[in-house]
C-alpha positions as CSV (number, residue, x, y, z in Angstrom):
1,X,-7.7,-84.8,92.2
2,X,-9.8,-82.9,94.7
3,X,-10.3,-79.8,94.3
4,X,-11.2,-77.5,97.3
5,X,-14.1,-75.1,96.8
6,X,-13.3,-71.2,96.4
7,X,-15.5,-68.6,97.8
8,X,-15.5,-65.2,96.2
9,X,-17.0,-62.5,97.8
10,X,-17.7,-59.0,96.3
11,X,-18.3,-56.8,99.0
12,X,-20.4,-53.5,98.1
13,X,-19.0,-50.7,99.6
14,X,-21.4,-48.1,101.3
15,X,-20.6,-44.3,100.8
16,X,-18.7,-42.8,103.5
17,X,-19.4,-39.2,105.0
18,X,-17.1,-37.7,102.4
19,X,-18.8,-37.8,98.8
20,X,-15.7,-39.3,97.4
21,X,-15.0,-41.7,99.7
22,X,-16.5,-45.2,100.5
23,X,-16.3,-47.9,103.2
24,X,-16.4,-51.4,103.3
25,X,-17.2,-53.3,106.7
26,X,-18.3,-57.0,106.7
27,X,-17.4,-60.1,109.0
28,X,-17.1,-63.6,107.8
29,X,-16.7,-66.8,109.9
30,X,-13.2,-68.8,109.4
31,X,-12.1,-72.4,110.8
32,X,-8.8,-72.9,112.8
33,X,-5.9,-72.9,110.4
34,X,-6.9,-70.5,108.0
35,X,-4.4,-68.1,106.8
36,X,-4.8,-64.3,106.0
37,X,-3.1,-63.0,103.1
38,X,-3.4,-59.3,102.1
39,X,-1.4,-57.4,99.5
40,X,-1.8,-53.4,99.7
41,X,-0.6,-51.4,97.0
42,X,-1.0,-48.1,99.4
43,X,-2.8,-47.2,102.7
44,X,-2.6,-48.5,106.1
45,X,-3.0,-51.9,107.5
46,X,-4.0,-52.2,111.3
47,X,-4.9,-55.6,112.7
48,X,-6.0,-56.4,116.1
49,X,-6.5,-60.0,117.5
50,X,-9.5,-61.4,119.3
51,X,-10.5,-64.8,120.5
52,X,-13.7,-65.3,117.8
53,X,-13.3,-67.7,114.9
54,X,-14.3,-64.6,112.6
55,X,-12.7,-61.8,110.6
56,X,-14.1,-58.5,110.5
57,X,-12.9,-56.4,107.6
58,X,-13.2,-52.7,107.7
59,X,-11.7,-50.6,104.7
60,X,-11.8,-46.9,103.5
61,X,-11.3,-46.3,100.1
62,X,-12.6,-44.3,96.9
63,X,-15.9,-45.2,95.4
64,X,-14.3,-46.7,92.3
65,X,-12.4,-49.3,94.3
66,X,-13.7,-52.4,95.8
67,X,-12.5,-55.1,98.0
68,X,-12.6,-58.5,97.2
69,X,-12.5,-61.4,99.8
70,X,-11.4,-65.0,98.5
71,X,-11.8,-68.1,100.5
72,X,-9.9,-70.9,99.2
73,X,-9.1,-74.1,101.3
74,X,-6.9,-72.8,103.9
75,X,-6.4,-69.1,103.0
76,X,-8.5,-66.0,103.4
77,X,-7.1,-63.3,100.8
78,X,-7.9,-59.7,100.4
79,X,-7.5,-57.7,97.3
80,X,-8.7,-54.2,96.1
81,X,-9.8,-53.9,92.6
82,X,-11.2,-51.2,90.5
83,X,-13.5,-51.1,87.4
84,X,-10.9,-49.1,85.5
85,X,-7.1,-49.1,85.9
86,X,-5.4,-49.9,89.1
87,X,-7.2,-49.6,92.7
88,X,-6.3,-46.6,94.6
89,X,-5.2,-46.3,98.1
90,X,-7.1,-48.5,100.6
91,X,-7.1,-48.2,104.5
92,X,-7.8,-51.6,106.0
93,X,-8.5,-52.0,109.6
94,X,-8.9,-55.6,110.2
95,X,-10.0,-57.8,113.6
96,X,-8.9,-61.4,113.3
97,X,-8.5,-64.6,115.3
98,X,-5.2,-64.5,117.5
99,X,-4.6,-67.9,116.1
100,X,-4.7,-66.7,112.5
101,X,-1.2,-66.6,110.7
102,X,-0.8,-63.3,108.9
103,X,0.9,-62.9,105.4
104,X,0.8,-59.0,104.6
105,X,2.6,-57.1,101.9
106,X,2.4,-53.7,100.2
107,X,4.2,-50.9,98.2
108,X,3.6,-48.0,100.5
109,X,1.7,-49.3,103.4
110,X,2.3,-48.5,107.1
111,X,1.4,-51.7,109.3
112,X,0.4,-52.0,112.6
113,X,-0.4,-55.6,114.4
114,X,-1.5,-56.2,118.1
115,X,-2.5,-59.3,120.0
116,X,-1.4,-62.0,117.5
117,X,-0.4,-65.3,118.9
118,X,0.5,-66.8,115.3
119,X,3.3,-66.6,112.5
120,X,3.4,-63.3,111.0
121,X,5.2,-62.3,107.8
122,X,5.2,-58.5,106.8
123,X,7.3,-57.0,103.7
124,X,6.7,-53.5,102.6
125,X,8.5,-51.0,100.1
126,X,8.1,-48.2,102.2
127,X,6.1,-47.6,105.4
128,X,7.0,-48.4,109.1
129,X,6.1,-51.9,110.6
130,X,4.9,-51.9,114.2
131,X,4.0,-55.3,115.9
132,X,3.2,-56.7,119.3
133,X,2.8,-60.5,119.6
134,X,3.4,-63.2,117.5
135,X,4.6,-66.7,117.7
136,X,6.6,-69.5,115.8
137,X,8.0,-67.3,113.1
138,X,8.1,-63.7,112.6
139,X,9.4,-61.9,109.7
140,X,9.2,-58.2,109.2
141,X,11.1,-56.6,106.4
142,X,10.9,-53.1,104.9
143,X,12.9,-51.1,102.5
144,X,12.2,-47.7,103.7
145,X,10.6,-47.8,107.2
146,X,11.2,-48.3,110.8
147,X,10.5,-51.8,112.6
148,X,9.2,-52.0,116.1
149,X,8.7,-55.4,117.5
150,X,7.6,-56.5,121.1
151,X,6.6,-59.8,122.9
152,X,7.3,-62.2,119.8
153,X,8.0,-65.8,120.2
154,X,10.0,-68.2,117.9
155,X,12.5,-67.7,115.0
156,X,12.4,-63.9,114.5
157,X,14.0,-62.1,111.2
158,X,14.2,-58.0,111.1
159,X,15.4,-56.3,108.1
160,X,15.3,-52.9,106.9
161,X,17.4,-51.1,104.4
162,X,17.3,-47.4,105.4
163,X,16.0,-46.8,109.0
164,X,16.2,-48.2,112.5
165,X,15.1,-51.5,114.0
166,X,13.9,-51.8,117.8
167,X,12.8,-55.0,119.4
168,X,12.0,-56.0,123.2
169,X,10.8,-58.8,125.1
170,X,11.6,-61.6,122.6
171,X,12.1,-65.1,122.9
172,X,13.6,-67.2,120.4
173,X,16.7,-67.2,117.8
174,X,17.0,-64.0,116.2
175,X,18.5,-62.4,113.0
176,X,18.4,-58.6,112.6
177,X,20.0,-56.8,109.9
178,X,19.9,-53.0,108.5
179,X,22.1,-51.0,105.7
180,X,21.8,-47.8,107.5
181,X,20.2,-47.6,110.9
182,X,20.5,-48.5,114.5
183,X,19.4,-51.8,116.0
184,X,18.5,-52.0,119.7
185,X,17.2,-55.6,121.1
186,X,16.1,-55.4,124.8
187,X,15.2,-58.1,127.3
188,X,15.9,-60.8,125.1
189,X,16.4,-64.5,125.8
190,X,18.0,-66.2,122.9
191,X,20.3,-69.0,122.1
192,X,21.3,-67.6,118.8
193,X,21.6,-63.9,118.0
194,X,22.8,-62.3,114.3
195,X,23.0,-58.6,114.3
196,X,24.4,-56.6,111.5
197,X,24.3,-53.4,110.0
198,X,26.6,-51.1,107.5
199,X,26.2,-48.2,109.2
200,X,24.5,-47.9,112.6
201,X,25.0,-48.7,116.3
202,X,24.1,-51.9,117.9
203,X,22.8,-52.5,121.3
204,X,21.7,-55.9,123.3
205,X,20.4,-56.3,126.2
206,X,19.8,-59.9,127.0
207,X,20.7,-63.5,128.2
208,X,24.3,-65.1,127.4
209,X,22.9,-68.7,127.4
210,X,25.6,-71.7,128.0
211,X,26.6,-72.9,124.4
212,X,24.7,-70.0,122.9
213,X,25.8,-68.1,119.8
214,X,25.8,-64.1,119.6
215,X,27.3,-62.1,116.4
216,X,27.3,-58.4,116.5
217,X,28.8,-57.0,113.2
218,X,28.6,-53.5,112.0
219,X,31.1,-51.4,109.6
220,X,30.4,-47.9,111.0
221,X,29.0,-47.6,114.3
222,X,29.3,-48.9,118.0
223,X,28.5,-52.0,119.8
224,X,27.2,-52.1,123.1
225,X,26.3,-55.6,124.8
226,X,25.4,-56.6,128.3
227,X,27.1,-59.2,129.8
228,X,25.3,-60.6,133.1
229,X,27.2,-61.5,136.0
230,X,28.3,-65.2,136.1
231,X,28.0,-65.5,132.4
232,X,30.3,-68.2,130.7
233,X,31.2,-67.0,127.4
234,X,34.4,-66.3,125.1
235,X,34.2,-63.1,123.7
236,X,36.1,-62.2,120.6
237,X,36.3,-58.6,119.7
238,X,37.5,-57.1,116.5
239,X,38.0,-53.1,116.1
240,X,39.8,-51.2,113.4
241,X,39.5,-47.6,114.6
242,X,38.1,-47.4,118.0
243,X,38.7,-49.3,121.2
244,X,37.1,-51.9,123.7
245,X,35.8,-51.0,127.2
246,X,34.0,-52.6,129.7
247,X,32.4,-51.7,133.0
248,X,33.6,-54.5,134.9
249,X,37.1,-56.1,135.1
250,X,38.1,-58.2,132.3
251,X,40.6,-61.2,132.3
252,X,43.6,-61.0,130.5
253,X,43.1,-61.4,126.5
254,X,44.0,-65.0,125.3
255,X,45.2,-64.0,121.9
256,X,46.1,-60.4,122.1
257,X,46.9,-58.7,118.6
258,X,46.5,-54.9,117.5
259,X,42.9,-55.3,116.4
260,X,41.5,-58.6,117.7
261,X,41.3,-59.5,121.4
262,X,39.8,-62.3,123.0
263,X,38.4,-62.6,126.6
264,X,37.0,-66.0,128.3
265,X,34.8,-65.6,131.1
266,X,33.7,-68.7,133.1
267,X,33.9,-71.7,131.3
268,X,33.7,-70.0,127.9
269,X,30.7,-72.2,126.5
270,X,28.9,-69.4,124.9
271,X,30.4,-67.5,121.7
272,X,30.2,-63.5,121.6
273,X,31.6,-62.2,118.4
274,X,31.7,-58.4,118.2
275,X,33.1,-56.6,115.3
276,X,33.2,-53.1,114.1
277,X,35.6,-51.2,111.5
278,X,35.0,-47.8,112.8
279,X,33.4,-47.5,116.1
280,X,33.8,-48.6,119.9
281,X,33.0,-52.0,121.4
282,X,31.2,-51.5,124.9
283,X,30.8,-54.7,127.5
284,X,28.3,-53.3,130.4
285,X,26.1,-55.0,133.2
286,X,22.4,-55.3,132.3
287,X,21.4,-52.3,134.5
288,X,23.9,-49.8,132.8
289,X,22.7,-50.8,129.1
290,X,19.3,-50.4,130.4
291,X,20.0,-47.0,131.3
292,X,21.5,-46.3,128.0
293,X,18.4,-47.9,126.3
294,X,16.1,-45.4,128.2
295,X,18.4,-42.6,127.4
296,X,18.0,-43.4,123.7
297,X,14.3,-43.8,123.7
298,X,13.9,-40.5,125.3
299,X,16.2,-38.7,122.8
300,X,14.1,-40.4,120.0
301,X,10.7,-39.2,121.4
302,X,12.1,-35.7,121.8
303,X,13.0,-35.7,118.2
304,X,9.7,-36.9,117.1
305,X,7.8,-34.5,119.3
306,X,9.9,-31.7,117.8
307,X,9.4,-32.6,114.4
308,X,5.5,-32.6,114.8
309,X,5.7,-29.1,116.5
310,X,7.6,-28.2,113.6
311,X,5.3,-29.4,110.8
312,X,2.3,-28.1,112.5
313,X,3.8,-24.9,113.3
314,X,2.0,-22.0,111.6
315,X,4.4,-19.4,110.1
316,X,3.9,-15.7,111.3
317,X,3.1,-14.2,107.6
318,X,0.5,-16.9,107.6
319,X,-1.4,-15.7,110.8
320,X,-0.9,-12.3,109.2
321,X,-2.8,-13.0,106.1
322,X,-5.3,-15.0,107.7
323,X,-6.2,-11.9,110.2
324,X,-6.3,-9.7,107.2
325,X,-8.6,-11.8,105.4
326,X,-11.0,-11.8,108.1
327,X,-11.5,-8.1,108.4
328,X,-12.8,-6.6,105.1
329,X,-10.9,-3.8,103.9
330,X,-11.9,-0.2,105.0
331,X,-13.3,-1.1,108.5
């Protein structure tokens, strides 16, 4: 049996500007086909893509923690270790070849990736995931955190338990699901799309391809889907408590019932299924749904800015205490 060699590097950190922190900074060469594997128990992961066959590893951590770099066969793995007890939080900033597949995980980790042209897998327990790029296969999953993806190509899977999913400029088959959160997909070119939520609104802005399959299901929330002019689709709606509206003229329903309707557009070759137990279904033209998404993005940014202002706002009594402390008593 042939055993692939394993290279283990224990990178000696240097002390940072703060006495209790250390920094790791090293660069190693990698061959095409090498995959990066990183498990981070706590801390941020920031990854940039470049066109060199090298990986630069920068990490901030406590002095008792060190980063172990293991290069075994076609896998480059990074682990944080400590002399005694578990490793503390580590913040990674990595610059990797754009072709390098990424396999990232963490307990409490915020992950940001940009410039990747390779397969990506990210799974965290708590923390937002923001990815620009990815190809062949992109799988993002978090229990508590928001998912944002743009510019991906290939098979795409997005899952969050308790936050929103936002994706744009995608090509390939898509599956997106959340328990509690909204899902919005924008500028999508896909033949197979499955979107589901227990409690949340669903918005889809993309092509309806002949022979394609598009399924949108939410238990409590509205569904808004863009239907381009000239689309060939059979649209099946099921609404228990709500209504179905279109911004254009729909043909008569082929199988009308109290809760279910079926509309055939053109030759009806694409299948579009829309189902909500408590909510409305909206069929819109692409320009209209684009405006709706723009409003939604603006509302979210306004909320985030307001949240930031409240977080950094100093209470009046704190100002008075500070003013009093600056002036010695009796002056």
